[in-house]
N, C-alpha and C positions, 0 to 999 in steps of 0.2 A: 288789329294786331294785338296779340297777347304774349306775355312772357311765358316761357316754359317753366315748369314747376321748379326746376333747379334754381331758377333766379329768385324765387320767392322765399327760399330758405337760406339764410346767411349763417353758415356754421363753418368756422375756420379750423379749429382744433378740438380736442376733447373738452367737455364742459367744465366749468369751474363752480366751486361752491360759492354761494352768494353770502353777503354780510348784511345784517340788519338795516337800519336807516331806510325805512320804506318811503319811497317817493316815486310818483309816476307822472309821466308827461304823455298825454294822449294827442293824437292828431288824425286828420283825414287828408289824404294826399291825392291830388289830381296829377297823374303822371302824363307826360307827353314825350314825344321824340321829334326828331327833325322832320319826320315824314307825316305821321297822322296821330291823332289822339289815341290813347290806350285806356284800358280800364283803370278805375280808381282803386286805391288800396287803403285799408285801415292799418295804422301802425301804432306802436306803443314803445316809448322809451321807459325802461324801468331802472331806476338808480339802485345800486347796491352798496357803494362805498365811496367816500371822498377822502383824499389825502391832502393835507395842507402843506404847501411848499413856500419857500421864499421866492421872490420874483426872479432871482438869478440862479435858482437851484435847478440843476439838471436832473432828469429822470428818464428811465426806460423800463419797459416790462419785458420779461422773458415769455416764452411760449406757453407756460403754465400759469402765468399771472402773478409771479413774484415781481415786486417793484424794487428797482435800484435807484438811489439818488446820490448826487454829489454836491456838497456845499461846504465852502470854507475849508477845503482840503480834506474832507472826510467823506468816504464812501459808506453808504448804508444800504442794507437789504431788509425789505419787509415781505412777509408772507402774504398769501392771498386774502387774509382777513385783516391786513393792515398792522400786524404785530411786528415790531422791530426785532430782527433776529441777529444781525451782525453789523458791526461798524469797523472801519479801518482807516487810519490816517494815510493820506497819499500826498502830503505836502511836498515831500522830497521828489515827487515825480512830475511836478509842475501842474499848472492849472488844467483841470479836466475840460476837454473840448467835446468828447463823445465817450459813451460807454456802449459796448457791444456785447450783449449776452449771446454768445455763440450757441450755447445750450444751457440747461439748468445747472451744469457743472463747471462752466467756464465763462468768465467775463473778461473782455478786453478793455483796457483803459487807454484812451488816446489823448496825448497832450500835444496841442499845436505849438505851445510855447517851447517845449523841449524836443519836439519832433520824435516822439517815442511811442511804442506800443508796449504796454505791460499787461501781465496776465494774473488773474485771481481765480481761485477755485470757488466752490459753492458756499464756503464759509468766509469768503473774502480774504482768504489767506493767499498772500502773494507767492508765486512760484516761478522759477527760472529767471534769467536776466531779461531786462527790457530789450526790445528790438530797436536799434537806432536806425531811423529811416534814412538819414544821410548816408549810411553805409550801403543803402539799396539804390543809390543814384537818384534819390528824391530830394529836391531842393527845398520845397515848401508845401508840405501836405496840409490841405485844409478840410478834407472830408475823408472819412473811412467808412466802409460798409462791409458786413460779413458776406461771405460767399457760401453757396450750397455745397461747394467742394471742400472736402476736409482740409483743415489747416491752411486756408487761403482767405485773404481779405482784399477788397478793392481799396486803392488809395488814389486820391485825386491830387496831383501835383499842380498847384495853381500857377506857379511861375512858368513851368514848362508846358502848361496846358496839355497834360497827358494823364491818362488813367492807367494805373498799373494793377494787375492782379498779382498780389504779392504772396509768396510762400512764407508762412510764419516760422518755418524751420530755418530760414536764412539762405536757402538754396536758390540763388538767382537764376539758375538754369530753368527753373519751373515758372519764372515770371512771364506774364503776358502783358503787352502794352497796346493802348490806343493812343497814338500820337496826334498832336495838333487838334485837340478836341474843339477848341474855339473856332478854328478855321473850318472844320468839317460841319459843325452844327450852327455856327454863328450864335452861340449862346451868350446871354448877357447877365443872367442872374440865376445861377444854379442853386437850388435850395435843398435838393435831395438826390442821392445816388443809392440805389438799392437793387440787389439781385433777388429775384423771386421767380419760381417755377421755370428755371433754366433760361431766364432772360435777364438782361441788365437794363434798368430803367434810370434815365437821367431826367430830372424834373427842373424845368426853367420856369420861374414864376411869371415871366412876361411872355412866354411863347407856348409852352405845353410840355408833352412827354415824348422823349426820344427813346426808342426801344432797340436794343442791340441783341444779337445772339451771343453765345458764349465764346465765339471766336473773334469778337470785336467788330462785327459787321453791322452797320445800321440797317435794320429791317423794316422799321415803321416809325412814323411821326404822327402824333395825335395832338392837334391844336386845342389848347384849353388854357386861356389866360387866367391869371389870378390864383393859380394852384399854390397851396402851401405844402402839401405832401400827398402821397398816394400809398395804396397797398393793393396787391393783386393776389387773388386766390380763386382757383377753379374757373379761370376764364373771366372773372369779374374784376374790373378795375374800380377801386373805391377811392374817390378824390375829395380832398378837403378844400372847399372853396369858401368864400366869406359867408359864414352863417349856416352852411349846409354841407351834407355829405351827398355827393353825386355817385351813384352806383351804376356802372355800365357793363352790360354784357358785350365783350369786345368782338365776339363772333357774330352776334345778331344785330349789333348797333342799336340796342334797346337800353334805355336808361330811366332811372327814377332819381329825383332829388329830394332828400329828406332834410327838413329843417332840424338844426341841432337842438338838443335839450338844454344846453347851457350857452351863454353868450361869450364872445371874444375867445373862441378856441384857436390856439396857436398850432397845435399838433394833435394827431390822433394815432392810436395803435390798437389793432385788434388782438385779442388773446382769448382762445376758446370761443364761447358764444357771446363774448362781451367786447365792448369798445372802451378804450381809455381816452379821455379828452383832456388835454392840458390847457388851462387858462393861466393867467399871470401868477396866481397864487394857489392853485388847486390842480389836482388830477382827479377827474370824476370817472367812475366806472359805471357804465350803463349796459343793459341788455336791450337789443332792438328786436321786437317781435312784429311780424308782418302777417297779415291775412287778407284774402280777397274780400 
């Protein structure tokens, strides 16, 4: 059994310019599936830049590779070469739980402490009033995730065990809900909620990935214990498990597992042809190259 050629080229968005700091990690991978052994691949991790962070500092990358961080009440934005471009105090908005770069022109700041969503432009200038989640009939939001639909976000209400597709305009008539999420899925440890390619993915660290359509119907469950986070592009599910990236073609049920180029990775995010890997005190940017 062989992978089709599309599986061997992992390109998610437009390419990014790389940054000095030459370092390369080579490997030779024996791939296998649940059915039969498959051909081996040569692969190469090529490092391009490392960002130093505090252990409690939050970060996220946008789709073109800009990095946003939040630490001690300050938001910062770095360009693709690691140069600090803008900073902004957000202490009055409460402790940052998540940052969502909707696009390169808009960033959403989520405070679990204050239960608010606030918005910044590409220079980290705040605009409009913050959205009070309590006014949207949400008791205790613990996760937010951007939606592919314009001006919408997913909000997980932990107390009510419901997932709400929320209109950022404040128009509750456009809101969509998935009620009694714990009862439907029997989830125990949700670590990620993300909408990708017109599907909603809920990741439970102890069970696997639950996949919903955009009408809120559960359409698939993929068992995979020990997941930290996932990403999906062009039918490939990329899963971070302890010490490795597992990349699976969901249509063909074919997969490869790639040992990571750095240890103790807590989270990953693809951008362009690169992967960002978060450890306790760094974000490492690598290019993955694969050949038969």
